[in-house]
C-alpha positions as CSV (number, residue, x, y, z in Angstrom):
1,M,0.0,0.0,0.0
2,P,1.4,3.5,-0.8
3,E,2.6,5.4,2.3
4,L,2.1,9.0,3.2
5,P,4.5,10.6,0.7
6,E,3.0,8.7,-2.2
7,V,-0.6,9.4,-1.1
8,E,0.2,13.1,-0.5
9,T,1.7,13.4,-4.0
10,V,-1.5,12.0,-5.4
11,R,-3.6,14.3,-3.2
12,R,-1.8,17.4,-4.4
13,G,-2.2,16.4,-8.0
14,L,-5.9,15.6,-7.6
15,A,-6.6,18.9,-5.8
16,D,-5.1,20.9,-8.7
17,H,-7.5,19.2,-11.1
18,L,-10.6,18.4,-9.2
19,V,-11.5,21.2,-6.6
20,G,-14.3,23.2,-8.1
21,R,-15.2,20.6,-10.7
22,T,-18.5,18.8,-10.9
23,I,-18.8,15.1,-11.5
24,R,-21.3,14.6,-14.3
25,K,-21.3,10.8,-14.6
26,V,-19.7,7.8,-13.0
27,E,-19.1,4.3,-14.5
28,V,-18.1,1.4,-12.3
29,L,-16.4,-1.0,-14.7
30,H,-15.4,-3.7,-12.2
31,P,-17.7,-4.8,-9.3
32,R,-14.7,-5.2,-6.9
33,A,-14.0,-1.5,-7.2
34,A,-17.2,-0.7,-5.4
35,R,-17.4,-3.6,-3.0
36,R,-16.8,-1.5,0.1
37,H,-19.7,0.8,-0.7
38,V,-22.7,-0.5,1.4
39,G,-25.3,0.3,-1.3
40,G,-23.3,-1.3,-4.1
41,D,-22.1,0.2,-7.4
42,L,-25.5,1.7,-8.5
43,D,-25.9,3.5,-5.3
44,L,-22.3,4.8,-5.5
45,I,-23.0,6.1,-9.0
46,G,-26.2,7.9,-7.8
47,R,-24.5,9.4,-4.7
48,L,-21.8,11.0,-6.9
49,R,-23.8,12.2,-9.9
50,N,-23.7,16.0,-10.2
51,K,-21.7,16.4,-7.0
52,S,-19.1,19.2,-6.8
53,V,-15.7,18.4,-5.5
54,T,-15.0,20.8,-2.6
55,G,-11.7,19.3,-1.3
56,V,-9.2,16.5,-1.6
57,R,-7.9,15.5,1.8
58,R,-5.8,12.9,3.5
59,R,-4.9,11.6,6.9
60,G,-1.9,9.3,6.9
61,K,-2.3,6.9,4.0
62,Y,-6.1,7.5,3.7
63,L,-7.3,9.7,0.9
64,W,-10.8,11.1,0.2
65,L,-12.6,13.6,-1.9
66,D,-15.1,16.0,-0.2
67,V,-18.2,16.2,-2.5
68,A,-21.4,18.1,-2.1
69,D,-24.6,19.4,-3.8
70,A,-27.4,21.5,-2.4
71,R,-28.9,18.6,-0.5
72,D,-26.0,16.3,0.5
73,R,-22.4,16.3,1.4
74,A,-20.2,13.2,1.7
75,A,-16.7,11.8,1.4
76,V,-15.5,9.6,-1.4
77,V,-12.9,7.4,0.4
78,V,-10.3,6.0,-2.0
79,H,-8.5,2.7,-1.1
80,L,-5.4,2.5,-3.4
81,G,-4.6,-1.0,-2.2
82,M,-1.4,-2.4,-3.7
83,S,-1.8,-1.1,-7.2
84,G,-4.5,1.6,-7.3
85,Q,-3.9,4.7,-9.4
86,M,-5.9,7.9,-9.6
87,L,-5.3,9.4,-13.0
88,I,-6.6,12.5,-14.9
89,A,-7.2,12.0,-18.6
90,R,-9.1,13.9,-21.3
91,A,-12.5,12.4,-22.3
92,G,-12.1,10.1,-25.3
93,A,-8.4,9.3,-24.6
94,P,-7.7,5.5,-24.8
95,D,-8.8,3.6,-21.7
96,H,-6.0,2.6,-19.4
97,T,-5.4,-1.0,-18.9
98,H,-7.2,-2.2,-15.7
99,L,-9.5,0.8,-15.6
100,R,-12.1,0.2,-12.8
101,I,-14.0,3.4,-12.3
102,R,-14.4,6.4,-14.6
103,A,-15.8,9.8,-13.4
104,S,-16.6,12.3,-16.1
105,L,-16.0,15.9,-15.1
106,D,-17.6,19.1,-16.3
107,D,-14.4,20.4,-17.8
108,G,-14.0,17.6,-20.3
109,N,-11.6,15.6,-18.2
110,E,-12.0,12.3,-16.5
111,L,-10.9,11.0,-13.2
112,R,-9.9,7.3,-13.7
113,F,-9.3,4.7,-11.0
114,V,-7.0,2.1,-12.4
115,D,-6.2,-1.0,-10.3
116,Q,-4.3,-4.0,-11.7
117,R,-4.8,-6.2,-8.6
118,T,-8.3,-5.1,-7.7
119,F,-7.5,-4.7,-4.0
120,G,-8.5,-1.1,-4.0
121,G,-11.8,0.7,-4.6
122,W,-14.1,3.6,-3.7
123,H,-16.9,4.0,-1.2
124,V,-19.0,7.0,-0.3
125,D,-18.9,7.7,3.4
126,D,-20.7,10.1,5.8
127,Y,-18.7,12.2,8.2
128,A,-18.1,11.3,11.8
129,E,-19.5,13.5,14.6
130,P,-16.7,16.0,15.5
131,E,-15.2,16.0,18.9
132,D,-15.3,19.8,18.9
133,A,-18.7,21.2,18.6
134,V,-17.4,24.2,16.6
135,A,-15.3,22.1,14.2
136,Q,-15.2,23.4,10.7
137,S,-16.4,21.3,7.8
138,S,-12.8,21.1,6.5
139,S,-11.8,19.3,9.7
140,L,-14.5,16.6,9.5
141,L,-13.3,13.0,8.9
142,P,-15.1,10.2,7.1
143,T,-16.5,7.7,9.6
144,S,-14.2,5.0,8.3
145,V,-11.1,7.2,8.9
146,A,-12.1,8.7,12.2
147,H,-10.1,6.1,14.2
148,I,-6.8,6.9,12.4
149,A,-4.2,8.9,14.3
150,R,-2.8,12.2,13.1
151,D,0.4,12.0,11.0
152,P,3.5,14.1,11.5
153,F,2.5,16.6,8.8
154,D,-0.8,17.3,10.5
155,P,-0.7,20.9,12.0
156,D,-2.2,19.4,15.2
157,F,0.2,16.5,15.4
158,D,1.5,16.3,19.0
159,A,4.9,14.6,19.1
160,E,5.1,14.5,22.9
161,A,1.7,12.9,23.2
162,T,2.8,10.4,20.5
163,V,5.9,9.5,22.4
164,S,3.9,9.0,25.6
165,R,1.5,6.7,23.7
166,I,4.4,4.7,22.2
167,R,5.8,4.1,25.6
168,T,2.6,2.4,26.7
169,K,3.1,-0.3,24.1
170,H,4.9,-3.6,25.1
171,S,5.5,-4.5,21.5
172,E,8.3,-4.2,18.9
173,I,8.9,-0.6,17.9
174,K,8.5,-1.3,14.2
175,R,5.1,-2.9,14.9
176,V,4.1,0.3,16.8
177,L,5.3,2.5,13.9
178,L,3.0,0.5,11.5
179,D,0.0,0.9,13.9
180,Q,-2.1,3.6,12.2
181,T,-4.0,4.3,15.4
182,V,-0.7,5.4,17.1
183,I,0.9,7.4,14.2
184,S,-0.4,7.3,10.7
185,G,1.2,7.4,7.3
186,V,4.2,5.1,8.0
187,G,4.4,1.8,6.2
188,N,7.1,-0.8,5.8
189,I,9.5,1.2,3.7
190,Y,9.6,4.4,5.7
191,A,9.6,2.5,9.0
192,D,12.9,0.8,8.0
193,E,14.3,4.1,6.8
194,A,13.4,6.0,10.0
195,L,14.7,3.2,12.2
196,W,18.0,3.2,10.3
197,R,18.4,6.9,10.7
198,A,17.6,6.7,14.5
199,R,20.0,3.7,14.9
200,L,17.2,1.7,16.4
201,Y,16.6,-2.0,15.8
202,G,12.9,-2.6,14.8
203,G,12.6,-5.5,17.2
204,R,13.3,-3.4,20.3
205,V,10.3,-3.3,22.7
206,A,8.7,0.2,22.6
207,D,8.2,0.7,26.3
208,G,11.9,0.1,26.9
209,I,13.1,2.9,24.7
210,S,13.8,6.3,26.3
211,R,11.8,9.4,25.5
212,P,14.8,11.2,23.9
213,K,15.4,8.2,21.6
214,L,11.7,8.1,20.6
215,R,11.8,11.8,19.9
216,E,14.8,11.2,17.6
217,L,12.8,8.4,15.9
218,L,9.8,10.7,15.3
219,T,12.1,13.3,13.8
220,A,13.6,10.7,11.5
221,V,10.1,9.7,10.4
222,S,9.2,13.3,9.5
223,D,12.5,13.9,7.8
224,V,12.5,10.7,5.7
225,M,8.9,11.2,4.6
226,G,9.5,14.9,3.9
227,E,12.5,14.1,1.7
228,A,10.5,11.4,-0.2
229,L,7.6,13.8,-0.7
230,A,10.0,16.3,-2.2
231,V,10.8,13.9,-5.1
232,G,7.3,12.4,-5.5
233,G,7.6,9.4,-3.3
234,T,9.1,5.9,-3.8
235,S,8.4,3.9,-7.0
236,F,9.8,0.4,-7.4
237,D,7.7,-0.4,-10.5
238,A,5.0,1.2,-12.7
239,L,2.2,0.5,-10.1
240,Y,2.8,3.7,-8.1
241,V,2.4,6.9,-10.2
242,N,1.0,10.4,-9.7
243,V,-2.1,11.7,-11.4
244,N,-0.1,12.4,-14.6
245,G,1.4,8.9,-14.7
246,Q,4.8,9.9,-13.4
247,S,6.9,7.8,-11.0
248,G,8.5,9.0,-7.8
249,Y,12.3,8.9,-7.3
250,F,13.0,8.4,-3.6
251,E,14.0,4.7,-4.3
252,R,17.4,6.1,-5.3
253,S,17.9,7.5,-1.8
254,L,16.9,4.5,0.3
255,N,19.5,3.6,3.0
256,A,17.8,0.5,4.5
257,Y,14.9,-0.9,2.6
258,G,15.7,-3.5,0.0
259,R,19.5,-3.3,0.6
260,A,20.2,-6.7,2.2
261,G,23.8,-7.8,1.4
262,Q,24.9,-4.3,0.5
263,P,27.2,-2.2,2.7
264,C,25.6,0.1,5.2
265,R,26.0,3.6,4.0
266,R,27.0,4.8,7.5
267,C,29.4,2.1,8.8
268,G,30.1,-0.4,5.9
269,Q,28.6,-3.4,7.6
270,M,26.5,-5.7,5.4
271,M,22.8,-4.9,5.7
272,R,20.5,-7.7,6.7
273,R,17.0,-8.8,5.9
274,E,14.6,-10.6,8.3
275,S,11.0,-11.6,8.2
276,F,8.5,-9.4,10.0
277,M,4.7,-9.5,10.0
278,N,4.7,-11.4,6.6
279,R,7.0,-8.7,5.2
280,S,10.7,-8.0,5.2
281,S,12.7,-5.7,7.5
282,Y,16.1,-4.4,6.5
283,F,18.6,-3.1,9.0
284,C,22.3,-2.7,9.9
285,P,23.4,-5.2,12.6
286,R,26.1,-2.8,13.7
287,C,24.3,0.5,13.7
288,Q,21.0,-1.0,14.9
289,R,22.0,-3.4,17.6
290,R,19.4,-5.9,18.8
291,S,20.0,-4.9,22.5
292,V,21.7,-2.0,24.2
293,R,22.1,-0.9,27.8
294,T,20.4,2.4,27.4
295,G,17.9,4.2,25.2
C-alpha cells in the first residue's frame, strides 16, 4: 500500500485538477472497485452524480474527496490498495489497462481509477461527529477514517503525546510505527528508513526505549517522509504513479529498505533482511543493535 509521501503526492495532483469541478457521470467497470460501498455500485453512482468536489484531503495513507450538492455532502474514500492509481485524462483518450472506475467531469476531463490487482476501490462515506462542537467542515473526517491517528504533517500532530503513547506499548517498535492508530502514514519502507536513521533495531520493545530516543525516531520519520515527498515518493515499478502517470524517485535514496547484502552507507557493515509480519525488515546489525544498555 502506498505510504504517506505517495498518497500526499496523489492528493496534491488531484486537488489541482478536481477542486471546483462537478462530477457529471460515474461508471463502475469492475464490481470489486465498489465492494466497500454499502449500497453497491449503482448507489455509489447515484451518490456521486452532479456532486461538486470541494476538497481533496488525506490523513496518513487514507485519501478522500469531499463532495457536495445543495442537498447532500459526503466523502469519497479511496482505497489505493497495492496497485490503485488515480489518473486524470481527457475524455475520449484511450482507456487505461485495468480501468475500474471512470468519473466524467464538467471540464472535459475524466478521473480514472486504475487498479491492476483489484485490492482497492471507492466508497461513499458520511462524516463522523466532530469531537469539537465548533469544528469546521474542512476538519471533519469520514466515519471509516475517524479512528486513524494524526500523521507528522498534520498541523495538530503532538509529538510528545505520541511519544507517551508509544511508551505504553509492550511491542516491537516497528510494529508500533506501523499501527495507524498510534501514528499514521508510516508503512514498511519508511519505518525501516526511519529506524536506520535513528539507529534503532525494529525489534526493540517500545516501552523500553527512552523518550529522547523516541523523539529522535519521530524526527527521523518526519525527515525521511518529507524528503520522499519532495521527489514524488518511492516507486519500485509502474504501479505507483502520480495523477499524470509519473513515478517518484526516492527509491534512489533509500538507506535500508531493499539493501540486504549491501554495505551500510554509514558504517560499511553488510545490511541484513529478516521476516517481520509477513513482510521484510532491513537493518544494519552494527548501527541498529538488537540490544543495548540504554535508550
